[in-house]
N, C-alpha and C positions, 0 to 999 in steps of 0.2 A: 632319674632326672625328669623334670616336668616338661610338658610340651613347649612351654614358653622358653625355658632354658635351652632346649634343643634348637628352637627357631633362632634365637639370638646368637647362639654359638655358631650355628650353620651360616647365618647371614654374615657374620664377621669373617668366617673362613672363606666363604664364597667370594666376598668382595675383595679379599686379599688375593685369592687365586685368580680372579678375573682381571684385576689390575696387573698382576704378574704376567699373565698370558698376553694382555694388551701390549705391555712393554716389549715382550719377545716378538710379537707380530709386527710391531712398529719398527723394531730394529731389522727384522727380516725384509719388510717392504722397503725400508730406506736403503738397505744394501743392494737390493735387486732392482728396485724401481726408481730410487733416488728420492732425496728429501724435497726436490723441486716438483715432483709429481704430486699434484693435489687430488687426483682422482681417488686414490686409495684413502687419503686422509679424510676427504669429504664423506666417502662411503662409511668409514668407521665412525665418524662423528655423527652422521645422521642416524645410524643404527643405535648408537649409545643414547642419543637424545630421545629417540622414540621410546626406548626402554625407560628413560628417566622422567619424561613429562608427566605420566599419570600420577606420580607420587604427590604432587602438589595440588591435586584437585579435590582432596577430601577434607579440606580445612573446616568446611561447614558441618561435616558429619561428626567431627571430634570436638567441636566448639559449642554447638547449639543443639538442644533437644528437638527431636522431630515433632513433638506435640505442640510446638509454638510456631505455626506457619508464618504468622506476621513478622515475628522476630527473625525467622529464618530468611524470609524474603528481603527484609531490610539489610540483613547481613550480606546476602548475595549481591544485592544492588550496590551497596557500598564497596564491597570487594572488587566488583567489576569496574566501578567508576574509578577507583584508585589505580587499577591496572591500565585503564584507558588513558588517564592523565599521565601515567608513567610512559606509556607508548608514545604519546604526543611529545612529551619532554625529551625522550631519547631521540626521536626523529627530528626534532627541532634543534636541539643542542647535542649533536652526536658525541662530541668529545667529552663535554662536561657530564652528560648523562652516563656515558660509558665509565668515566672515572668514579662516579657515585655508585654505580652498579658494582664495580670491581670491589670497592671498599665494603659495601653491604654484603656482597657474596662471601667475601673472606670471613666476615664476622659470623654470618649465618652458617657457613660450612663448619667453621671451627667449633662454635657453640653446639651446633647440632650433633657433630660427631662425638664431642665430649659427653653430651646428654645420652647418646646411644650407649656409650661405654658405661656411664653411670647406671643406667637402667639394666644393662647386661650384668654388671657386677652385683647389683642389688638382687637380681633374680638368682644369681649363683652364690648368694650369701657372702659376697666379698666384703672387704673392709672399706668403709666409706672414706673417701679422700677429702681433704680440705679444698677450699676454693683455689688456693695457690697450686695445689697438686693437679687440679683440673686444668688450670691455665697453662701449666707446663706442656700439656698435650694440646689443648685447644688452640693456642696461638699459632704454633707452627702448622697444625693440621688445617687451619683455615688459610694461612698465608701461602703454603706450598703450592696447592693446585691452582691458585689464582695468579699470584704475583710472579712466580718463577717462570711459567710459560709465557706470560705477557711481557717479560723483560729479557727474553732470550734473543739470540741473534736471528732466529727464524721468525720472530714475531711480525716483522714488517711484511714479509711475503704472505703470511697467513691473513693478516689484517687487510692486505690489499684485495684478497679474495672476498672478505667479509664486507668491508667498507673502507676505501682508501683514506677517508677523512680521519680514521682512527690511528693511522701510522704516526709514530712518535708521540703517542698519547701521554707518555710520562716525561717528555721533554729531555732535559739533560740529566735527569735523575735515574735513568734506566739502569745503568750499571750499579749505582748505589743501592737501588731497590733489590736488584738481583742478589748481590753479595750479602746484603743485610739479612734477607730472608733465609738464605742458605746458612748463615752464621747462627741465626735464631733456631733453625731446624737442627743443626748439628749439636747445639747446646742442649736442646730438648732431648734428643736421642741419648746424649751422654748422661744427663740426669736420670732419665728413665732406666737406663741400663744400671746405673748405680743403685736405683731403688728396686731393682730386680723386676721391673714391670716390662717383661720381655714382649708381651703382645702389643703394648702401646709403642714400644721401640720399633717393632717390626712394621706396624702401621705407618709410622713416620718415615721409615726407610723406604717402604714401597711407594709412598706418596712422593718422596724425593726422587726416586728412580723414574716414576711416571712423569714428573714435572721436568726433569733434566734430559731424559733420554728419548722422549717422544715429541713430535711437533706440537706447537702451542694449541692448535685447534683440536687435535686428537687428545692431548692431555686434559683439557677442560671437559670435553664431551665424555670421555671415558670416566673421569672422576664423577661428573654429574650423574651419569646414567648407571654406572656399575659399582659405585661406591656410596655416594651420598643418597641417591634415591633408594637403593636397596636397604640401607640402614634406617632411613627415615620411614620406609614402608613397614619395616619390622616394628618400629615404635608405634605406628598407627594401629597395629593389631591389638595393642593393649587397651585401646579405647573404642574399637568398633564392635557392636553387639554380635554381628555374624562371625567375626574373628574369635571373639570370646567363646561363642558357642562351639566353634571348631576346636578350640583349646580344650573345652570340657569333654569333647569326644576324642581327645588325644590325637588330633590331626593337625600338626603345625603347618604342613604344606597347604592345607585348605585355608587355614587361618591367614596365611600370607596372601593367598590368591584372593580372598575376600577383601583384602585391602588394595588390590590391584584393579579388579574388574570395574568398580565404580568410577575409576579415573580414566577409563578408556575413552569416553566421550570427550574429555578434555584434550586428549591426544588428537582426535579428529578435528576438534574445534581449533586447536593451535595451527594445524596445517591449513585449515580453511581461512583463518584470519591472516596467516602469513602469506597465503596466495593472494588475498585481496590487497594486502599492503604492497606486495611486489607489483601488482597490476596498476595500482593508483599512484605509486611513488616511483616514477621512472628513474630518478636520480639514484635511488638505492634499490635497483630492480632485482638484486640477487635474492633468491628464495632463502638461502641460508641466513643472510642478514636479517630478513624479515622474521624467520623462525626464532633467531636469537633475540631479537627485539621483544617478541611476545614473551619468551621465557624470562628475560630480564625484567620485563614489566610486571609479570606475575610474581616475581620474587619479592617485590615490594610489599603487597598485602600478605603474601605467604609468610614472609619473615615476621611481620607484625603479629600474625595469629600464632605462629609456632613459638614465639618468644615466651608465651605463657606456659606452654608445655615444657619448653627447655628449662625454664626457671624451676618448675616443679621437679623435673628430673634431676637437676643439679643440686637442689637443696633438700 
């Protein structure tokens, strides 16, 4: 088995394991500390977000060659400007901005996860699936970690800690959204089991458990940091020269690390920007809200850039 195969297989297994452990820890803390205690929820969420933030900071490295500094500079400036505009829009139109981010995130997560599996199967010489076969997984994989937590009974208390203006963000459609997504997910698992795609069925089952059994804030953060980010980072290793060199030395662990280290400055920058936003915006003075705003804003240019990689992976 090649180093790339080992890394992708390990990444899928570890992301499944970490989500399973997170669900168990959440149930434990809920039983002993209560679902109303937000200290443990915020602690888990911040840890998961810290792990997940660096994965989105390497878009320029996998999109543009280093030997074209002018083009690289233009790319970075445009990327940052799009993120700045997104931050302004979310802060100005909290609810509308949040709704758009929710829709974009679901699409980005579902397509990205399906692309990870497509690349993993390709490395393992698996049978290529049709677009419909990919969508059976991608749609519920994107909807579950986003829409189910945000339409649960605990959503309002969580959003009150993030930003009270987001309470009742879905209006009277909350229950309909919740039940519809669960129905789509159950149908997806059923079809995948019939197709004997057990790994994909386990993926959706774990995502459903995370979305249903953990508080909304924990569910999103755990998914973002311990599932989506890990799998996306594994995909980045296929395009980064230092990671490719590590693969040639049969060192998948170093290949993964080489896709993490360059993103650490983005982690520091996120907290710096979030702290500034919290200081200059008294109405939304919660640091967690500011961190989430920065992450959501960066999702906009990040999604645009990764769409190209996703398309290649899926086709």
